[in-house]
C-alpha positions as CSV (number, residue, x, y, z in Angstrom):
1,M,5.1,-2.4,-14.3
2,T,4.4,-0.3,-17.2
3,E,1.6,-3.8,-18.0
4,T,0.6,-3.0,-14.4
5,I,0.3,1.1,-14.6
6,G,-1.7,0.9,-17.8
7,A,-4.2,-1.6,-16.5
8,D,-4.5,1.0,-13.3
9,L,-4.9,4.1,-16.0
10,R,-7.9,2.1,-17.5
11,A,-9.9,1.2,-14.4
12,A,-9.8,4.2,-13.2
13,V,-10.7,6.4,-16.2
14,A,-13.6,3.9,-16.8
15,E,-14.8,4.4,-13.7
16,A,-14.6,8.6,-13.1
17,S,-16.8,8.3,-16.7
18,R,-19.4,6.2,-15.1
19,R,-19.3,8.6,-12.6
20,L,-19.5,11.1,-14.5
21,A,-22.3,9.5,-16.3
22,A,-24.3,9.0,-13.1
23,A,-23.9,12.2,-12.2
24,G,-25.3,13.5,-15.5
25,L,-22.5,14.8,-16.9
26,L,-22.4,12.9,-19.4
27,I,-24.5,11.7,-21.6
28,G,-24.6,8.7,-24.0
29,T,-21.3,8.5,-26.0
30,A,-20.8,12.8,-25.9
31,G,-18.0,13.5,-24.1
32,N,-14.4,12.0,-22.4
33,V,-12.3,11.5,-20.0
34,S,-8.7,10.7,-19.6
35,A,-5.9,10.5,-17.0
36,R,-1.8,10.6,-17.0
37,A,1.2,8.7,-15.6
38,G,4.3,9.6,-17.0
39,H,4.6,9.0,-20.8
40,L,1.0,6.9,-20.9
41,V,-2.1,8.5,-20.7
42,A,-5.9,6.3,-20.4
43,V,-8.1,8.2,-22.8
44,T,-11.8,6.6,-23.3
45,A,-12.2,5.2,-26.8
46,T,-14.8,7.0,-29.3
47,G,-17.9,5.9,-29.6
48,V,-18.0,4.3,-26.2
49,E,-21.6,4.7,-24.1
50,L,-20.3,6.0,-21.2
51,A,-22.6,5.3,-18.6
52,G,-21.1,1.5,-19.0
53,C,-17.5,2.5,-19.7
54,T,-15.0,-0.5,-18.7
55,P,-11.7,-0.9,-19.2
56,A,-11.6,-2.4,-22.6
57,D,-13.3,0.8,-23.6
58,V,-10.5,2.7,-22.5
59,T,-7.3,2.8,-24.7
60,L,-3.8,3.7,-23.7
61,V,-1.9,6.0,-25.8
62,S,1.8,7.4,-25.2
63,T,2.3,11.2,-25.1
64,N,2.7,11.9,-28.3
65,G,-0.3,9.7,-29.5
66,T,0.4,6.5,-30.9
67,V,-1.6,3.4,-29.3
68,V,0.1,1.7,-27.0
69,E,-2.8,-1.1,-25.7
70,G,-6.2,-1.4,-26.4
71,A,-8.5,-2.7,-29.4
72,L,-10.8,0.6,-30.1
73,A,-9.6,3.9,-31.6
74,P,-9.5,6.6,-28.7
75,T,-11.5,9.7,-28.7
76,S,-11.6,12.4,-31.5
77,E,-11.0,14.9,-29.2
78,L,-7.4,13.1,-28.1
79,D,-5.3,16.4,-29.6
80,L,-6.9,18.6,-27.2
81,H,-6.2,15.9,-24.0
82,L,-2.6,15.6,-25.4
83,G,-2.1,19.2,-25.9
84,V,-3.9,20.0,-21.8
85,Y,-0.9,17.4,-21.0
86,A,2.2,19.3,-23.0
87,D,0.7,22.5,-21.4
88,T,0.3,22.0,-18.0
89,G,1.3,19.6,-14.9
90,A,-2.2,18.4,-15.2
91,A,-3.2,14.2,-14.6
92,A,-6.2,14.4,-16.0
93,V,-8.9,16.0,-18.2
94,V,-12.7,15.5,-18.5
95,H,-15.1,17.0,-21.5
96,T,-18.5,16.6,-20.9
97,H,-21.8,18.0,-22.8
98,A,-22.8,18.5,-18.9
99,P,-25.9,20.4,-19.9
100,Y,-25.7,23.6,-17.5
101,A,-22.2,24.4,-18.4
102,T,-23.1,23.9,-21.9
103,A,-25.9,26.4,-21.8
104,V,-24.2,28.6,-20.0
105,A,-21.3,28.2,-23.0
106,C,-24.5,29.1,-25.3
107,V,-25.1,32.5,-24.2
108,L,-21.7,33.3,-22.4
109,D,-18.5,34.9,-23.0
110,E,-17.2,34.1,-19.8
111,L,-18.7,32.6,-16.3
112,P,-18.5,35.4,-13.9
113,V,-17.5,34.5,-10.2
114,L,-20.8,34.4,-8.2
115,H,-19.4,32.4,-5.2
116,Y,-17.0,31.7,-3.2
117,Q,-16.0,28.0,-4.3
118,H,-15.8,29.2,-7.9
119,L,-12.1,30.5,-6.8
120,L,-11.6,26.4,-6.9
121,L,-11.2,26.5,-10.4
122,G,-8.7,29.3,-10.5
123,G,-11.1,32.5,-11.1
124,A,-14.0,33.5,-13.8
125,T,-14.2,30.6,-16.4
126,R,-13.4,31.5,-20.0
127,V,-15.6,30.5,-23.2
128,A,-13.2,29.1,-25.5
129,P,-14.7,30.5,-28.9
130,Y,-16.3,27.9,-31.5
131,A,-14.5,25.4,-33.8
132,T,-15.4,21.8,-35.1
133,F,-14.9,19.2,-33.0
134,G,-11.6,16.9,-32.5
135,T,-9.7,19.4,-34.6
136,P,-6.5,21.7,-33.8
137,E,-7.9,24.7,-34.1
138,L,-10.6,23.9,-30.9
139,A,-7.9,22.1,-29.2
140,A,-5.8,25.3,-29.4
141,H,-8.9,27.5,-27.8
142,V,-9.4,25.4,-25.0
143,R,-5.5,25.3,-24.4
144,D,-5.7,28.7,-24.6
145,A,-8.5,29.3,-22.2
146,L,-7.4,27.0,-19.5
147,V,-4.3,29.0,-18.7
148,D,-4.7,29.8,-15.1
149,R,-7.7,27.7,-14.8
150,Q,-8.7,24.1,-13.5
151,A,-11.6,24.3,-16.1
152,A,-12.9,26.3,-19.0
153,L,-16.3,26.1,-21.4
154,M,-16.4,25.6,-25.4
155,A,-19.2,27.8,-26.6
156,N,-21.8,25.5,-28.0
157,H,-20.2,22.8,-27.5
158,G,-19.5,22.0,-23.6
159,S,-16.8,21.8,-20.8
160,V,-13.3,20.8,-19.9
161,A,-11.7,19.8,-16.1
162,V,-8.4,19.5,-15.5
163,G,-6.7,18.1,-11.7
164,G,-3.6,17.1,-10.4
165,S,-5.6,13.7,-10.0
166,L,-8.3,12.3,-11.9
167,D,-10.9,12.8,-8.5
168,R,-9.9,15.9,-8.8
169,A,-10.8,16.8,-12.4
170,V,-13.5,14.8,-11.8
171,E,-14.5,17.3,-8.7
172,N,-13.8,19.9,-11.2
173,A,-16.4,18.8,-13.7
174,L,-19.0,19.0,-10.8
175,L,-18.0,21.8,-9.1
176,L,-18.3,23.7,-12.9
177,E,-21.3,22.3,-13.4
178,W,-22.6,23.6,-10.0
179,L,-21.7,27.0,-10.8
180,A,-23.4,27.0,-14.4
181,Q,-26.3,25.9,-12.7
182,L,-26.6,28.4,-9.6
183,H,-26.0,31.1,-12.6
184,H,-28.7,30.0,-14.2
185,R,-30.9,30.1,-11.5
186,A,-29.5,33.6,-10.4
187,S,-30.1,34.7,-13.4
188,A,-33.9,33.7,-13.4
189,L,-34.6,35.9,-10.1
190,G,-32.8,39.0,-12.0
191,A,-29.1,40.2,-12.8
192,P,-26.2,38.3,-11.0
193,R,-24.3,40.0,-8.6
194,A,-20.5,39.0,-8.7
195,L,-18.3,38.9,-6.5
196,T,-15.2,42.0,-7.0
197,G,-11.6,41.5,-7.2
198,D,-11.5,42.6,-3.8
199,Q,-14.2,40.3,-2.8
200,Q,-12.0,37.7,-4.0
201,A,-8.9,38.5,-2.8
202,A,-10.1,38.1,0.8
203,V,-11.4,34.8,-0.1
204,I,-8.4,33.4,-0.9
205,E,-6.6,35.5,2.2
206,A,-9.3,33.9,4.8
207,A,-9.2,29.8,2.5
208,V,-4.8,30.2,3.1
209,R,-5.0,30.9,6.5
210,R,-7.9,29.1,7.4
211,G,-6.8,25.9,5.3
212,Y,-10.4,25.7,4.1
213,G,-11.0,22.3,2.2
214,T,-9.0,20.5,4.5
215,T,-9.6,18.6,7.7
216,Q,-7.8,19.7,10.8
217,E,-7.6,17.9,14.4
218,N,-9.2,20.0,17.1
219,P,-6.5,21.9,18.9
């Protein structure tokens, strides 16, 4: 059973990596993806060309970081992934160097809510303070920035998105990049107009009442 779960996880992470690379969020070997099932975590290996990621390029570890399966060393950001899993009920973590999100993380301290879809990520996206990649300091900063959020930016580095499934984490990463691009385009036209707290609350109320984002049958 464990072997089957591990194989499925490794295949899913490889597929998600290729999807993110095709969307332009993962460039070369920069970025990493993981998914969790119970005490097992499948995570991309360090130095892997993510656009061509295969299950063999994904390493299976336990939630304490012990390698369970795979010939390649896991990503240098393993502590970040495992720390997020320790803090939350997330089933997947996606770390990218997506161009617009990374650009925003080089300028702003927070990505404000310009569009109501931003609320799917929990609200304004925090920018975690800069720290060297692969360090416990960076992992701690990102974990703080993710509190009550589905995504965070990493100062002068990139972005992290999480989700209750691997597909959702990928969708959250794609949404964050769209929101960063929106902010860039709006800023070129003038000072962006953020939604107020009352406006955001009204969106949440309407979304709950209408079942926003889910298919519904005609009455």
